All heavy atoms as a GROMACS GRO file, in nm:
protein
  557
    1MET      N    1   0.086  -0.114  -0.001
    1MET     CA    2   0.001   0.003  -0.002
    1MET      C    3   0.093   0.120   0.002
    1MET      O    4   0.194   0.124   0.068
    1MET     CB    5  -0.091  -0.006   0.119
    1MET     CG    6  -0.100   0.117   0.204
    1MET     SD    7  -0.200   0.113   0.355
    1MET     CE    8  -0.194  -0.053   0.418
    2THR      N    9   0.054   0.224  -0.074
    2THR     CA   10   0.127   0.349  -0.076
    2THR      C   11   0.064   0.436   0.038
    2THR      O   12  -0.056   0.462   0.034
    2THR     CB   13   0.112   0.425  -0.211
    2THR    OG1   14   0.163   0.333  -0.307
    2THR    CG2   15   0.188   0.548  -0.211
    3VAL      N   16   0.147   0.479   0.125
    3VAL     CA   17   0.095   0.554   0.246
    3VAL      C   18   0.032   0.685   0.205
    3VAL      O   19  -0.056   0.736   0.274
    3VAL     CB   20   0.198   0.569   0.356
    3VAL    CG1   21   0.241   0.434   0.410
    3VAL    CG2   22   0.321   0.642   0.303
    4GLY      N   23   0.078   0.745   0.101
    4GLY     CA   24   0.018   0.877   0.056
    4GLY      C   25  -0.126   0.867   0.025
    4GLY      O   26  -0.205   0.959   0.046
    5VAL      N   27  -0.173   0.746  -0.018
    5VAL     CA   28  -0.314   0.725  -0.047
    5VAL      C   29  -0.404   0.734   0.081
    5VAL      O   30  -0.515   0.774   0.076
    5VAL     CB   31  -0.333   0.580  -0.116
    5VAL    CG1   32  -0.478   0.547  -0.124
    5VAL    CG2   33  -0.266   0.584  -0.249
    6LEU      N   34  -0.344   0.696   0.194
    6LEU     CA   35  -0.418   0.704   0.322
    6LEU      C   36  -0.424   0.848   0.373
    6LEU      O   37  -0.499   0.875   0.464
    6LEU     CB   38  -0.351   0.611   0.425
    6LEU     CG   39  -0.357   0.459   0.390
    6LEU    CD1   40  -0.279   0.384   0.491
    6LEU    CD2   41  -0.502   0.413   0.383
    7ILE      N   42  -0.334   0.937   0.329
    7ILE     CA   43  -0.328   1.073   0.384
    7ILE      C   44  -0.398   1.172   0.294
    7ILE      O   45  -0.470   1.263   0.338
    7ILE     CB   46  -0.181   1.116   0.405
    7ILE    CG1   47  -0.118   1.020   0.512
    7ILE    CG2   48  -0.175   1.259   0.450
    7ILE    CD1   49   0.028   1.050   0.530
    8PHE      N   50  -0.369   1.165   0.161
    8PHE     CA   51  -0.415   1.267   0.068
    8PHE      C   52  -0.537   1.223  -0.013
    8PHE      O   53  -0.554   1.099  -0.040
    8PHE     CB   54  -0.301   1.305  -0.025
    8PHE     CG   55  -0.184   1.364   0.046
    8PHE    CD1   56  -0.071   1.288   0.061
    8PHE    CD2   57  -0.188   1.491   0.094
    8PHE    CE1   58   0.040   1.336   0.128
    8PHE    CE2   59  -0.076   1.543   0.158
    8PHE     CZ   60   0.037   1.473   0.178
    9ASP      N   61  -0.619   1.316  -0.057
    9ASP     CA   62  -0.728   1.290  -0.149
    9ASP      C   63  -0.686   1.334  -0.289
    9ASP      O   64  -0.679   1.460  -0.310
    9ASP     CB   65  -0.851   1.364  -0.097
    9ASP     CG   66  -0.972   1.342  -0.185
    9ASP    OD1   67  -0.961   1.282  -0.300
    9ASP    OD2   68  -1.081   1.382  -0.143
   10LYS      N   69  -0.652   1.247  -0.378
   10LYS     CA   70  -0.601   1.278  -0.504
   10LYS      C   71  -0.700   1.360  -0.591
   10LYS      O   72  -0.663   1.433  -0.686
   10LYS     CB   73  -0.552   1.161  -0.586
   10LYS     CG   74  -0.653   1.067  -0.632
   10LYS     CD   75  -0.592   0.954  -0.715
   10LYS     CE   76  -0.700   0.862  -0.770
   10LYS     NZ   77  -0.645   0.763  -0.855
   11GLU      N   78  -0.830   1.348  -0.561
   11GLU     CA   79  -0.933   1.424  -0.633
   11GLU      C   80  -0.937   1.572  -0.590
   11GLU      O   81  -0.964   1.661  -0.671
   11GLU     CB   82  -1.070   1.361  -0.618
   11GLU     CG   83  -1.076   1.216  -0.660
   11GLU     CD   84  -1.048   1.198  -0.810
   11GLU    OE1   85  -1.091   1.285  -0.887
   11GLU    OE2   86  -0.986   1.098  -0.847
   12LYS      N   87  -0.902   1.595  -0.462
   12LYS     CA   88  -0.913   1.731  -0.410
   12LYS      C   89  -0.778   1.802  -0.388
   12LYS      O   90  -0.776   1.924  -0.374
   12LYS     CB   91  -0.991   1.731  -0.276
   12LYS     CG   92  -1.136   1.682  -0.292
   12LYS     CD   93  -1.207   1.681  -0.156
   12LYS     CE   94  -1.344   1.632  -0.171
   12LYS     NZ   95  -1.408   1.613  -0.038
   13GLN      N   96  -0.666   1.725  -0.376
   13GLN     CA   97  -0.539   1.783  -0.348
   13GLN      C   98  -0.443   1.752  -0.467
   13GLN      O   99  -0.436   1.643  -0.514
   13GLN     CB  100  -0.482   1.724  -0.220
   13GLN     CG  101  -0.564   1.760  -0.099
   13GLN     CD  102  -0.513   1.691   0.030
   13GLN    OE1  103  -0.525   1.569   0.034
   13GLN    NE2  104  -0.463   1.765   0.117
   14ASP      N  105  -0.369   1.855  -0.502
   14ASP     CA  106  -0.273   1.845  -0.611
   14ASP      C  107  -0.135   1.804  -0.557
   14ASP      O  108  -0.049   1.892  -0.532
   14ASP     CB  109  -0.264   1.981  -0.677
   14ASP     CG  110  -0.182   1.977  -0.812
   14ASP    OD1  111  -0.157   1.864  -0.858
   14ASP    OD2  112  -0.145   2.080  -0.859
   15THR      N  113  -0.115   1.678  -0.536
   15THR     CA  114   0.009   1.625  -0.476
   15THR      C  115   0.114   1.587  -0.577
   15THR      O  116   0.223   1.557  -0.545
   15THR     CB  117  -0.020   1.507  -0.381
   15THR    OG1  118  -0.078   1.401  -0.455
   15THR    CG2  119  -0.104   1.542  -0.263
   16HIS      N  120   0.075   1.582  -0.706
   16HIS     CA  121   0.164   1.537  -0.815
   16HIS      C  122   0.220   1.398  -0.776
   16HIS      O  123   0.141   1.309  -0.752
   16HIS     CB  124   0.272   1.636  -0.846
   16HIS     CG  125   0.222   1.766  -0.892
   16HIS    ND1  126   0.169   1.780  -1.017
   16HIS    CD2  127   0.218   1.889  -0.838
   16HIS    CE1  128   0.132   1.907  -1.033
   16HIS    NE2  129   0.161   1.973  -0.928
   17SER      N  130   0.351   1.386  -0.769
   17SER     CA  131   0.408   1.257  -0.738
   17SER      C  132   0.455   1.245  -0.594
   17SER      O  133   0.523   1.148  -0.555
   17SER     CB  134   0.521   1.225  -0.832
   17SER     OG  135   0.620   1.327  -0.830
   18GLY      N  136   0.417   1.334  -0.510
   18GLY     CA  137   0.459   1.336  -0.365
   18GLY      C  138   0.364   1.248  -0.288
   18GLY      O  139   0.271   1.188  -0.342
   19GLY      N  140   0.389   1.248  -0.157
   19GLY     CA  141   0.294   1.178  -0.070
   19GLY      C  142   0.334   1.036  -0.044
   19GLY      O  143   0.254   0.954   0.004
   20SER      N  144   0.461   0.993  -0.066
   20SER     CA  145   0.497   0.860  -0.037
   20SER      C  146   0.630   0.852   0.035
   20SER      O  147   0.689   0.749   0.048
   20SER     CB  148   0.502   0.774  -0.164
   20SER     OG  149   0.597   0.827  -0.247
   21GLY      N  150   0.687   0.962   0.079
   21GLY     CA  151   0.819   0.966   0.139
   21GLY      C  152   0.823   0.941   0.285
   21GLY      O  153   0.729   0.886   0.348
   22CYS      N  154   0.932   0.978   0.349
   22CYS     CA  155   0.959   0.947   0.490
   22CYS      C  156   0.855   1.009   0.582
   22CYS      O  157   0.817   0.937   0.677
   22CYS     CB  158   1.098   0.996   0.526
   22CYS     SG  159   1.227   0.911   0.438
   23ALA      N  160   0.813   1.131   0.563
   23ALA     CA  161   0.718   1.190   0.654
   23ALA      C  162   0.586   1.124   0.651
   23ALA      O  163   0.524   1.096   0.755
   23ALA     CB  164   0.701   1.342   0.624
   24CYS      N  165   0.535   1.086   0.534
   24CYS     CA  166   0.412   1.014   0.521
   24CYS      C  167   0.420   0.872   0.584
   24CYS      O  168   0.330   0.826   0.647
   24CYS     CB  169   0.369   1.000   0.376
   24CYS     SG  170   0.319   1.155   0.301
   25CYS      N  171   0.534   0.811   0.565
   25CYS     CA  172   0.553   0.678   0.619
   25CYS      C  173   0.545   0.681   0.769
   25CYS      O  174   0.477   0.597   0.832
   25CYS     CB  175   0.694   0.627   0.572
   25CYS     SG  176   0.694   0.458   0.523
   26GLY      N  177   0.613   0.775   0.834
   26GLY     CA  178   0.607   0.785   0.981
   26GLY      C  179   0.469   0.821   1.036
   26GLY      O  180   0.426   0.770   1.135
   27THR      N  181   0.401   0.909   0.959
   27THR     CA  182   0.268   0.951   1.001
   27THR      C  183   0.167   0.835   0.995
   27THR      O  184   0.093   0.810   1.088
   27THR     CB  185   0.218   1.062   0.907
   27THR    OG1  186   0.306   1.173   0.919
   27THR    CG2  187   0.074   1.108   0.942
   28VAL      N  188   0.169   0.758   0.886
   28VAL     CA  189   0.085   0.641   0.875
   28VAL      C  190   0.117   0.533   0.973
   28VAL      O  191   0.030   0.470   1.034
   28VAL     CB  192   0.079   0.591   0.728
   28VAL    CG1  193   0.001   0.458   0.720
   28VAL    CG2  194   0.016   0.695   0.636
   29PHE      N  195   0.244   0.508   0.995
   29PHE     CA  196   0.282   0.406   1.094
   29PHE      C  197   0.234   0.445   1.233
   29PHE      O  198   0.176   0.363   1.302
   29PHE     CB  199   0.431   0.379   1.097
   29PHE     CG  200   0.466   0.288   1.208
   29PHE    CD1  201   0.430   0.149   1.201
   29PHE    CD2  202   0.523   0.332   1.327
   29PHE    CE1  203   0.453   0.063   1.304
   29PHE    CE2  204   0.551   0.246   1.434
   29PHE     CZ  205   0.513   0.111   1.424
   30SER      N  206   0.262   0.570   1.277
   30SER     CA  207   0.232   0.605   1.414
   30SER      C  208   0.085   0.615   1.443
   30SER      O  209   0.042   0.613   1.556
   30SER     CB  210   0.302   0.738   1.451
   30SER     OG  211   0.257   0.840   1.372
   31GLY      N  212   0.005   0.624   1.338
   31GLY     CA  213  -0.140   0.629   1.353
   31GLY      C  214  -0.204   0.495   1.317
   31GLY      O  215  -0.221   0.402   1.394
   32TYR      N  216  -0.231   0.483   1.189
   32TYR     CA  217  -0.309   0.370   1.137
   32TYR      C  218  -0.239   0.235   1.160
   32TYR      O  219  -0.303   0.142   1.214
   32TYR     CB  220  -0.334   0.394   0.986
   32TYR     CG  221  -0.401   0.278   0.917
   32TYR    CD1  222  -0.538   0.256   0.933
   32TYR    CD2  223  -0.330   0.193   0.832
   32TYR    CE1  224  -0.604   0.153   0.868
   32TYR    CE2  225  -0.395   0.085   0.771
   32TYR     CZ  226  -0.528   0.063   0.789
   32TYR     OH  227  -0.588  -0.037   0.731
   33LEU      N  228  -0.112   0.223   1.114
   33LEU     CA  229  -0.048   0.089   1.125
   33LEU      C  230  -0.025   0.042   1.262
   33LEU      O  231  -0.037  -0.073   1.295
   33LEU     CB  232   0.077   0.086   1.039
   33LEU     CG  233   0.061   0.098   0.888
   33LEU    CD1  234   0.191   0.106   0.813
   33LEU    CD2  235  -0.020  -0.017   0.835
   34PHE      N  236   0.016   0.138   1.352
   34PHE     CA  237   0.042   0.101   1.493
   34PHE      C  238  -0.086   0.048   1.559
   34PHE      O  239  -0.084  -0.046   1.633
   34PHE     CB  240   0.100   0.216   1.568
   34PHE     CG  241   0.144   0.179   1.705
   34PHE    CD1  242   0.252   0.099   1.726
   34PHE    CD2  243   0.082   0.229   1.818
   34PHE    CE1  244   0.294   0.061   1.852
   34PHE    CE2  245   0.124   0.200   1.945
   34PHE     CZ  246   0.233   0.115   1.962
   35ASP      N  247  -0.199   0.113   1.525
   35ASP     CA  248  -0.327   0.064   1.578
   35ASP      C  249  -0.359  -0.075   1.528
   35ASP      O  250  -0.414  -0.162   1.600
   35ASP     CB  251  -0.444   0.160   1.541
   35ASP     CG  252  -0.438   0.289   1.616
   35ASP    OD1  253  -0.371   0.291   1.728
   35ASP    OD2  254  -0.505   0.388   1.577
   36GLN      N  255  -0.326  -0.106   1.398
   36GLN     CA  256  -0.352  -0.233   1.344
   36GLN      C  257  -0.264  -0.341   1.414
   36GLN      O  258  -0.310  -0.456   1.429
   36GLN     CB  259  -0.326  -0.234   1.195
   36GLN     CG  260  -0.411  -0.139   1.115
   36GLN     CD  261  -0.558  -0.181   1.122
   36GLN    OE1  262  -0.596  -0.289   1.107
   36GLN    NE2  263  -0.640  -0.073   1.155
   37LEU      N  264  -0.140  -0.303   1.450
   37LEU     CA  265  -0.056  -0.397   1.524
   37LEU      C  266  -0.113  -0.425   1.664
   37LEU      O  267  -0.115  -0.537   1.710
   37LEU     CB  268   0.084  -0.344   1.539
   37LEU     CG  269   0.178  -0.353   1.410
   37LEU    CD1  270   0.305  -0.275   1.432
   37LEU    CD2  271   0.210  -0.496   1.384
   38LYS      N  272  -0.154  -0.318   1.730
   38LYS     CA  273  -0.207  -0.332   1.869
   38LYS      C  274  -0.328  -0.419   1.871
   38LYS      O  275  -0.351  -0.500   1.960
   38LYS     CB  276  -0.237  -0.196   1.928
   38LYS     CG  277  -0.110  -0.123   1.966
   38LYS     CD  278  -0.141  -0.002   2.056
   38LYS     CE  279  -0.246   0.091   2.004
   38LYS     NZ  280  -0.261   0.214   2.082
   39SER      N  281  -0.414  -0.409   1.768
   39SER     CA  282  -0.539  -0.490   1.760
   39SER      C  283  -0.513  -0.630   1.706
   39SER      O  284  -0.606  -0.708   1.695
   39SER     CB  285  -0.644  -0.417   1.677
   39SER     OG  286  -0.609  -0.418   1.537
   40LYS      N  287  -0.389  -0.656   1.672
   40LYS     CA  288  -0.346  -0.784   1.616
   40LYS      C  289  -0.408  -0.824   1.482
   40LYS      O  290  -0.414  -0.936   1.444
   40LYS     CB  291  -0.364  -0.896   1.718
   40LYS     CG  292  -0.283  -0.870   1.846
   40LYS     CD  293  -0.282  -0.982   1.939
   40LYS     CE  294  -0.190  -0.938   2.055
   40LYS     NZ  295  -0.179  -1.038   2.156
   41LYS      N  296  -0.451  -0.717   1.409
   41LYS     CA  297  -0.497  -0.745   1.269
   41LYS      C  298  -0.375  -0.776   1.184
   41LYS      O  299  -0.385  -0.862   1.101
   41LYS     CB  300  -0.567  -0.619   1.213
   41LYS     CG  301  -0.614  -0.641   1.071
   41LYS     CD  302  -0.698  -0.528   1.017
   41LYS     CE  303  -0.739  -0.558   0.875
   41LYS     NZ  304  -0.813  -0.450   0.813
   42TYR      N  305  -0.264  -0.709   1.208
   42TYR     CA  306  -0.136  -0.738   1.145
   42TYR      C  307  -0.041  -0.787   1.243
   42TYR      O  308  -0.036  -0.740   1.359
   42TYR     CB  309  -0.080  -0.610   1.078
   42TYR     CG  310  -0.158  -0.549   0.969
   42TYR    CD1  311  -0.164  -0.409   0.957
   42TYR    CD2  312  -0.231  -0.628   0.876
   42TYR    CE1  313  -0.241  -0.351   0.856
   42TYR    CE2  314  -0.305  -0.570   0.775
   42TYR     CZ  315  -0.311  -0.432   0.764
   42TYR     OH  316  -0.387  -0.374   0.664
   43LYS      N  317   0.042  -0.884   1.209
   43LYS     CA  318   0.142  -0.938   1.297
   43LYS      C  319   0.281  -0.896   1.254
   43LYS      O  320   0.376  -0.897   1.332
   43LYS     CB  321   0.130  -1.093   1.306
   43LYS     CG  322   0.002  -1.134   1.372
   43LYS     CD  323  -0.005  -1.282   1.386
   43LYS     CE  324  -0.138  -1.318   1.450
   43LYS     NZ  325  -0.157  -1.461   1.459
   44LYS      N  326   0.293  -0.875   1.123
   44LYS     CA  327   0.423  -0.828   1.068
   44LYS      C  328   0.404  -0.715   0.968
   44LYS      O  329   0.307  -0.721   0.888
   44LYS     CB  330   0.493  -0.946   0.990
   44LYS     CG  331   0.532  -1.064   1.075
   44LYS     CD  332   0.600  -1.163   0.988
   44LYS     CE  333   0.639  -1.286   1.066
   44LYS     NZ  334   0.706  -1.384   0.982
   45ILE      N  335   0.485  -0.618   0.972
   45ILE     CA  336   0.483  -0.508   0.879
   45ILE      C  337   0.623  -0.482   0.827
   45ILE      O  338   0.721  -0.476   0.912
   45ILE     CB  339   0.426  -0.379   0.944
   45ILE    CG1  340   0.282  -0.400   0.987
   45ILE    CG2  341   0.444  -0.261   0.849
   45ILE    CD1  342   0.226  -0.278   1.060
   46LEU      N  343   0.641  -0.462   0.701
   46LEU     CA  344   0.765  -0.416   0.644
   46LEU      C  345   0.741  -0.273   0.595
   46LEU      O  346   0.658  -0.255   0.505
   46LEU     CB  347   0.813  -0.501   0.525
   46LEU     CG  348   0.945  -0.453   0.465
   46LEU    CD1  349   1.058  -0.460   0.562
   46LEU    CD2  350   0.980  -0.539   0.342
   47LEU      N  351   0.795  -0.179   0.663
   47LEU     CA  352   0.775  -0.036   0.637
   47LEU      C  353   0.896   0.015   0.560
   47LEU      O  354   1.010   0.005   0.608
   47LEU     CB  355   0.758   0.038   0.768
   47LEU     CG  356   0.710   0.182   0.768
   47LEU    CD1  357   0.568   0.185   0.714
   47LEU    CD2  358   0.712   0.234   0.906
   48MET      N  359   0.876   0.068   0.441
   48MET     CA  360   0.988   0.113   0.362
   48MET      C  361   0.960   0.257   0.312
   48MET      O  362   0.868   0.274   0.231
   48MET     CB  363   1.020   0.022   0.245
   48MET     CG  364   1.140   0.062   0.168
   48MET     SD  365   1.208  -0.062   0.057
   48MET     CE  366   1.074  -0.107  -0.040
   49ALA      N  367   1.038   0.352   0.356
   49ALA     CA  368   1.027   0.485   0.311
   49ALA      C  369   1.119   0.505   0.191
   49ALA      O  370   1.235   0.464   0.195
   49ALA     CB  371   1.062   0.584   0.424
   50THR      N  372   1.066   0.565   0.086
   50THR     CA  373   1.148   0.586  -0.038
   50THR      C  374   1.164   0.734  -0.065
   50THR      O  375   1.083   0.817  -0.021
   50THR     CB  376   1.084   0.514  -0.152
   50THR    OG1  377   0.954   0.574  -0.177
   50THR    CG2  378   1.067   0.364  -0.128
   51GLY      N  379   1.260   0.768  -0.144
   51GLY     CA  380   1.276   0.903  -0.190
   51GLY      C  381   1.367   0.914  -0.309
   51GLY      O  382   1.443   0.825  -0.338
   52ALA      N  383   1.351   1.024  -0.376
   52ALA     CA  384   1.441   1.056  -0.493
   52ALA      C  385   1.543   1.155  -0.454
   52ALA      O  386   1.519   1.252  -0.386
   52ALA     CB  387   1.355   1.106  -0.610
   53LEU      N  388   1.663   1.132  -0.500
   53LEU     CA  389   1.776   1.222  -0.470
   53LEU      C  390   1.804   1.302  -0.593
   53LEU      O  391   1.874   1.260  -0.686
   53LEU     CB  392   1.902   1.142  -0.427
   53LEU     CG  393   1.882   1.052  -0.306
   53LEU    CD1  394   2.005   0.966  -0.290
   53LEU    CD2  395   1.857   1.133  -0.186
   54MET      N  396   1.742   1.420  -0.605
   54MET     CA  397   1.757   1.498  -0.726
   54MET      C  398   1.755   1.645  -0.694
   54MET      O  399   1.717   1.684  -0.585
   54MET     CB  400   1.642   1.466  -0.824
   54MET     CG  401   1.503   1.494  -0.771
   54MET     SD  402   1.374   1.433  -0.877
   54MET     CE  403   1.304   1.589  -0.927
   55ASN      N  404   1.796   1.721  -0.796
   55ASN     CA  405   1.783   1.866  -0.784
   55ASN      C  406   1.692   1.918  -0.899
   55ASN      O  407   1.650   1.836  -0.983
   55ASN     CB  408   1.920   1.931  -0.784
   55ASN     CG  409   1.998   1.905  -0.907
   55ASN    OD1  410   1.947   1.906  -1.017
   55ASN    ND2  411   2.132   1.879  -0.894
   56SER      N  412   1.672   2.039  -0.905
   56SER     CA  413   1.580   2.095  -1.002
   56SER      C  414   1.625   2.087  -1.146
   56SER      O  415   1.540   2.095  -1.243
   56SER     CB  416   1.545   2.242  -0.968
   56SER     OG  417   1.663   2.320  -0.970
   57THR      N  418   1.756   2.065  -1.173
   57THR     CA  419   1.803   2.064  -1.308
   57THR      C  420   1.843   1.924  -1.358
   57THR      O  421   1.859   1.907  -1.482
   57THR     CB  422   1.928   2.153  -1.324
   57THR    OG1  423   2.028   2.109  -1.239
   57THR    CG2  424   1.892   2.299  -1.292
   58SER      N  425   1.849   1.826  -1.277
   58SER     CA  426   1.899   1.691  -1.317
   58SER      C  427   1.806   1.632  -1.424
   58SER      O  428   1.854   1.570  -1.522
   58SER     CB  429   1.918   1.601  -1.203
   58SER     OG  430   1.797   1.582  -1.127
   59SER      N  431   1.674   1.639  -1.406
   59SER     CA  432   1.586   1.576  -1.506
   59SER      C  433   1.587   1.659  -1.636
   59SER      O  434   1.568   1.604  -1.741
   59SER     CB  435   1.443   1.567  -1.452
   59SER     OG  436   1.392   1.692  -1.416
   60GLN      N  437   1.604   1.790  -1.624
   60GLN     CA  438   1.612   1.869  -1.750
   60GLN      C  439   1.738   1.839  -1.830
   60GLN      O  440   1.742   1.863  -1.950
   60GLN     CB  441   1.608   2.020  -1.714
   60GLN     CG  442   1.481   2.060  -1.648
   60GLN     CD  443   1.487   2.203  -1.592
   60GLN    OE1  444   1.591   2.266  -1.597
   60GLN    NE2  445   1.373   2.249  -1.543
   61GLN      N  446   1.844   1.791  -1.768
   61GLN     CA  447   1.969   1.761  -1.830
   61GLN      C  448   1.976   1.617  -1.879
   61GLN      O  449   2.079   1.573  -1.927
   61GLN     CB  450   2.084   1.796  -1.741
   61GLN     CG  451   2.098   1.941  -1.703
   61GLN     CD  452   2.201   1.968  -1.592
   61GLN    OE1  453   2.239   1.877  -1.524
   61GLN    NE2  454   2.246   2.093  -1.586
   62GLY      N  455   1.870   1.545  -1.858
   62GLY     CA  456   1.868   1.408  -1.906
   62GLY      C  457   1.941   1.311  -1.812
   62GLY      O  458   1.972   1.195  -1.848
   63GLU      N  459   1.973   1.352  -1.692
   63GLU     CA  460   2.049   1.263  -1.598
   63GLU      C  461   1.951   1.167  -1.533
   63GLU      O  462   1.831   1.193  -1.516
   63GLU     CB  463   2.116   1.350  -1.491
   63GLU     CG  464   2.227   1.444  -1.549
   63GLU     CD  465   2.289   1.532  -1.440
   63GLU    OE1  466   2.277   1.497  -1.324
   63GLU    OE2  467   2.348   1.633  -1.474
   64SER      N  468   2.006   1.055  -1.485
   64SER     CA  469   1.926   0.961  -1.408
   64SER      C  470   1.895   1.024  -1.272
   64SER      O  471   1.969   1.106  -1.225
   64SER     CB  472   1.992   0.828  -1.397
   64SER     OG  473   2.114   0.842  -1.325
   65ILE      N  474   1.794   0.972  -1.212
   65ILE     CA  475   1.753   1.020  -1.079
   65ILE      C  476   1.770   0.904  -0.980
   65ILE      O  477   1.694   0.810  -0.982
   65ILE     CB  478   1.611   1.071  -1.078
   65ILE    CG1  479   1.592   1.183  -1.176
   65ILE    CG2  480   1.567   1.114  -0.936
   65ILE    CD1  481   1.453   1.230  -1.193
   66PRO      N  482   1.874   0.910  -0.900
   66PRO     CA  483   1.895   0.800  -0.801
   66PRO      C  484   1.790   0.805  -0.694
   66PRO      O  485   1.736   0.908  -0.666
   66PRO     CB  486   2.037   0.831  -0.742
   66PRO     CG  487   2.057   0.971  -0.770
   66PRO     CD  488   1.980   1.011  -0.890
   67GLY      N  489   1.761   0.691  -0.637
   67GLY     CA  490   1.665   0.680  -0.530
   67GLY      C  491   1.729   0.621  -0.406
   67GLY      O  492   1.843   0.572  -0.404
   68ILE      N  493   1.658   0.634  -0.298
   68ILE     CA  494   1.704   0.580  -0.168
   68ILE      C  495   1.582   0.517  -0.097
   68ILE      O  496   1.473   0.566  -0.112
   68ILE     CB  497   1.771   0.695  -0.081
   68ILE    CG1  498   1.836   0.633   0.041
   68ILE    CG2  499   1.670   0.799  -0.043
   68ILE    CD1  500   1.932   0.728   0.112
   69ALA      N  501   1.610   0.420  -0.015
   69ALA     CA  502   1.498   0.358   0.063
   69ALA      C  503   1.557   0.302   0.195
   69ALA      O  504   1.673   0.257   0.201
   69ALA     CB  505   1.434   0.245  -0.016
   70HIS      N  506   1.479   0.315   0.298
   70HIS     CA  507   1.512   0.255   0.427
   70HIS      C  508   1.395   0.165   0.467
   70HIS      O  509   1.281   0.209   0.464
   70HIS     CB  510   1.526   0.367   0.531
   70HIS     CG  511   1.645   0.457   0.505
   70HIS    ND1  512   1.633   0.570   0.430
   70HIS    CD2  513   1.768   0.453   0.543
   70HIS    CE1  514   1.749   0.635   0.420
   70HIS    NE2  515   1.835   0.563   0.493
   71ALA      N  516   1.428   0.046   0.502
   71ALA     CA  517   1.326  -0.053   0.542
   71ALA      C  518   1.340  -0.091   0.685
   71ALA      O  519   1.448  -0.103   0.741
   71ALA     CB  520   1.336  -0.179   0.453
   72VAL      N  521   1.222  -0.106   0.754
   72VAL     CA  522   1.217  -0.150   0.889
   72VAL      C  523   1.113  -0.259   0.901
   72VAL      O  524   1.000  -0.240   0.861
   72VAL     CB  525   1.174  -0.030   0.987
   72VAL    CG1  526   1.166  -0.073   1.124
   72VAL    CG2  527   1.270   0.088   0.973
   73ALA      N  528   1.154  -0.374   0.955
   73ALA     CA  529   1.059  -0.482   0.982
   73ALA      C  530   1.007  -0.474   1.122
   73ALA      O  531   1.087  -0.462   1.218
   73ALA     CB  532   1.130  -0.618   0.958
   74ILE      N  533   0.880  -0.478   1.139
   74ILE     CA  534   0.816  -0.467   1.273
   74ILE      C  535   0.726  -0.590   1.291
   74ILE      O  536   0.644  -0.618   1.213
   74ILE     CB  537   0.735  -0.337   1.283
   74ILE    CG1  538   0.826  -0.216   1.252
   74ILE    CG2  539   0.675  -0.323   1.421
   74ILE    CD1  540   0.753  -0.090   1.219
   75GLU      N  541   0.746  -0.659   1.404
   75GLU     CA  542   0.669  -0.775   1.437
   75GLU      C  543   0.617  -0.773   1.578
   75GLU      O  544   0.684  -0.713   1.669
   75GLU     CB  545   0.750  -0.902   1.421
   75GLU     CG  546   0.802  -0.928   1.279
   75GLU     CD  547   0.881  -1.061   1.272
   75GLU    OE1  548   0.833  -1.160   1.333
   75GLU    OE2  549   0.982  -1.065   1.205
   76ILE      N  550   0.502  -0.835   1.604
   76ILE     CA  551   0.453  -0.848   1.738
   76ILE      C  552   0.460  -0.991   1.778
   76ILE      O  553   0.468  -1.083   1.699
   76ILE     CB  554   0.315  -0.790   1.761
   76ILE    CG1  555   0.213  -0.863   1.669
   76ILE    CG2  556   0.312  -0.644   1.735
   76ILE    CD1  557   0.072  -0.835   1.704
   0.00000   0.00000   0.00000
């Protein structure tokens, strides 16, 4: 699941390609996913925050856009 989908309304908010990075991941975990763990609906979660490492001119110059991801496994 993309965590940005749980936070933003794509019909009403102009998020473009944002809404799936580290801040959204932490927000959704500390609210929705943590509650799901406590209620034992989920027993294991792999939480992975992703991001693009770019500046405003790299895509205009035809350069590749490197990415980064941090994964955390959480089990009860």
